N, C-alpha and C positions, 0 to 999 in steps of 0.2 A: 443049543439055543443061545447061550451066553455069547458064543463065538459069532453067531449070526448077527446079534444086536450090535456087537462091537464093530463088526465089519460094516454094518449099515451106517453106524455113527461116523466111522472114519470116512466113508464115501461121501456123506453129507458135508463133513468138514472140508474135504478136498474140493467138492463142488462149490461151496461157499467161498473159499479162498480164491478159486479160479475166477468166480464172478467178480470179486473185489479187485483182483489183479486186472481184469478186463476193464472195470470202471476206471481204475487208476491209469490205465494205459491211454485213455482218451485225453488228448492234449487240449490246451486252451485254443490252439489254432483250429482243432476239430469242432470245438464248441462254437467258436466264432463263425465257422463256415455254416454250421447248422442254424444258429440263432441270429448271427450278425454281430459285427463289431460294436461294442457299446459306445454310445456317444450321448452328449447332452446337446440340446438344440435351443435356438431362439427364433423368434419370428422377425424377419426383416421389416422395417417400418420407415416411413418418411416423417421427419421431424426437423427441428431447428438444431444447428450445431454452431458452437462458438469456439473460435481459436484464440488462445491467450498467449501473451508474453508475460514473463514473471521477472521482476527486478526488485531490488531493495534499496532503501535509503533512510536518512535520518529526518525526523519531523522538525519543522520550524514553524513559528507563528507566521501568519500571513504578513504581519509586520513585526519585526523583532529588532531590538536595539540594545547595545551594551553602553551604558552611560559611564564615562570616565571622569576622573578628577582633573579639573582645570586649575584649581588653586590649592597648593600644598597646605595641609593643616590637619587638624584633629576633627573626627566626626563627632560633632557636638550633640546633634539630635538625629534620631532615626525614626521616621514617621510611619514606616511600613514594614511588613514581614513577608516572607515567601508565601505565595498563594493569595495575597491580598489583591482585590480588584481595585483599580484606581482610574480616575478620570483624567482627561487631558488637562495639563496645567497643574495638577495636584502636587503639592510639595512632597518630596520623598525623603530627603535628608538635608541637614545643614552642616556646613564645615566651618569651624573656627580657624581662620587662616593663620599661617605662621607670621605673616606681615600684618601690620595694623589693619583692622577691618574698616572698609570704606562703606559698608552697607548702611550703617546708621547715619553717617554724614551725608551720603548721597540721597538717602531717603528724605532727610530734612530739607536739603536743597530742592529736591523735586517737589515736596509739599509747598514750600515757599513760592516756587516758580508757578505752581498751579494757582495759588491764591492771588498772586500778582496778575496773572492772566485774566482771572475772573473779574478783578477790580477794573483793569484797563478795558476789558470788553464792555463792562457796564458803563464806564465813562464815555467810551466811543459811541455807544448807542444814544447817549444824551448830548453828544457833541463836545464833551469835555476832554477828549483825547484825539490826536491825529492818527491817520492811517499808518504813518511811519512809526509812531510810538507803538501802536498795536502790533505791527509786524516784528518789531524788535523784541517785544515781550514774548510773542509767540515763538520766535526763534530761540530765545533763552529757555522757554519751557520745554521745547523739543529737545534741546541739548541736555538739559537737566534730567529729563525722562530717560534718554538713551544711556547716560552715565549711570543712573540708578538701576536700570534694567540689567546693564552689564555687570554691575557689582552684585546684584541679586542673583543673577545666573551663576556667577562664580562661586557664591557661597551657599545658595539654596538650590538644590537640584530638583527639577520638576519633571513630571511625566510628559514626554513629547506627544503621546497619544493615549487613548483609553486602552487598558489591557490588564494583564495579570503579572504580578511580580514573580518571576521564575527563579531569580537568584539574587542573593545579597552577599557581595564579596567581602565587605569589610564590616565588622561589628561595631557597635557603639564605643566611642572613646579610643578608637585605633587611629594611628597616623595614616594619612593618605598622601602619596606623592603624585606629582603631575603625571597624567597618563595611566594611573592605576584604574582598573575596572572597579566600579562601585556597585552598580545595580544593573540587572538585566530585566527588561520588560518585554512582553510579547502580547500581541493580539491573537489569542488562540481560539476565538469563536470559529475561525476558519484557519486551517493549517495547510501547509504545502510540504511535499516530499520531493527532494531532488534525487532523481534516479540516474544511475550511470548505465547506459545501454551500449552494447558492443556494436561494431560496424555492420555485422550481419543482420541484427534485429532492428536497427534504427529505421530502415525503410518501411517497416510495418507500423510505425507509430505516426499519428497525426493528431492535431488539436481537436478537441471535442469528443474523443473516444471515452467510453465508460471505463472507469478504473475502480478496483476494489481494494481497500486497505484491510489487511487481515490482522486483527488485533486479538489474539487468543481465540475465543469463541465468537467474537464480534466481527462482522463484516460491514464496513462503512463504504457507501457508494460515493464516488467522486468523478472527476473527469481530468483528462490531460489538457493542460493549459498552455504549455510551451514545449516545442521540440527544436533542439539546436540544429542549425544548418551546418555547423563545423564541429569537428571532434578534436580531442586532445592529441597533440603530436606524440606524446609519450606512450599512452596506452590505447590510442585510437577509440576512446570511449566518448559517447555523446551525452550531453545533459538533457534530461526530459523532466519536466515539472508536472506533478499531479497535485490537485487541490481537493480538499475534503471539508465538508461542514463538520464542526466539532462542538455543537451546542451543549452536549453533555460532558464536555471536557475530558473524555476518555483518552484522547491522544495528547501527549505531552511533548514539548520540545526536547530534543535529544534522544527520544526513543527511536530505535531502529525498527523498521516495519517493512513487511513484504507487500508489494503492490502487484495485483494481477490486472492486466489491461486487456480488454476485448479488442483485438486488432483485426478480426475478420468474423463475419457472421453470415450464415446462409439459412434460408427457410425452405421447408418442403423437400429436403434431399434425403436419400437413403443413408441411414446411419447404422453402423455396426460396431460392436466392441472390438478393440484391437486384437483380443485373443482369438476372435473368429477369423481373422485374416492370416493366411499362411504365406510366408515368404519363401520363395523358391528361386534362388539366384537373385536376379534383378526384377523378377515378376512377382506379383501378388495374386493369390488365389483364395477362393472360398469353396467350401463344400456345401451343396444344398442337397436335401433329401427329397427324392421323388419316388413314391411307391416303395419305400424301404431300401432304396439304392442310393449310394452317395455319388453325386455328380460334381466333378471338379470344374470350376469356372474361373477363368482369368478375369481379374477386375483391376480397375484403376482407382487408386485412392486420391481423395482431394485433401481438404484441410483436416487437421487433427484438433479435436476439442477434448482435452483431458484424456480419458481412456477410450475415446471413440474416434473412428475414422468416417469421413464422408466417402461413400462409394459412388463414383461418378458415372459408371455405366454397367451394363449387363444385368443389373437387378432391377426389378420393377418395384420392389418394396413390400411384397407379400410372400416371399419365399421362406421355407423352413431351412434355416442355416445351422450348420454344425458349430456349436460354441466350444466344446472341449472334446478331445478324443481324435481330432483331425490328424495328429501326428502318426496315428496307426492306420490311416486310410489310404486307399488308392482309388483312382477313378473306377466306378462300376462296382465297388464292393457293397455287399449287403451290410446293413447297419441295424442295430437295435437301439431304439431311443429309450434312455433311462432318465430318471429324475435325479 
């Protein structure tokens, strides 16, 4: 009896092992033939696609100027600091010149000439002064004013336009020589970025195109305002200028920024992810799924927008297209759609 049970147990073990060996013997290829090659799919659709060119450049104020020293001397007064907003004509600093100052003298001469002009004009109205005398006094006043303004400009530096102080090059009580940069001012409510574009891409740019300045997580919308007609002889690069509104002052002069420009846009075209398009030599293909069978179709791609292609022909826009797994497919193979 014990021998019979042992023999039966051994027979069951042998049978179980044989079944396991038979299960292991089935290959992936056999499973794929039975169930189909696993693929993921997407639904082709018609939508808008935008093609971009990407270039980088440094930010400048829409107006930006570096004010330099005209009269050597010591910076006697400094009226502004970096980030200060200033109005046009506002005094920025005063220099105590190395040569005797003419500012006070010319100011006194200007004031006297103005008073003389006022007196003579009053006399002229009453008939107590001739036209010749009035003309002479006016000429003297005009000359005194010009001399005073010249002296004032050489010693008191004023803002040439309204803007933000972006740099102060010389601190208080430092010497300044002729030609030294003293203050940089910029109008940064609007900014521009000068892009260098290669000779291949320049033909895709034109004025008025929408451009996006990428600043960290912020995307600021602007436009292309200038496209150079001639490039540099050295590197064959072309200058393209983009302008952006900067009312929140997040874009600062000197920052390097990436600009994406929409150079082409199409509406209502068939669009597929690049991953769904299979390249075979010089031709492009997609696999569509019809009744569980993969069908290989040659397609022509149009513009590229990010990670997507425009499909110009052969697809109506409602097909089930293989997204991943196409590298394992051949035309006519059975497929299994998986998530």
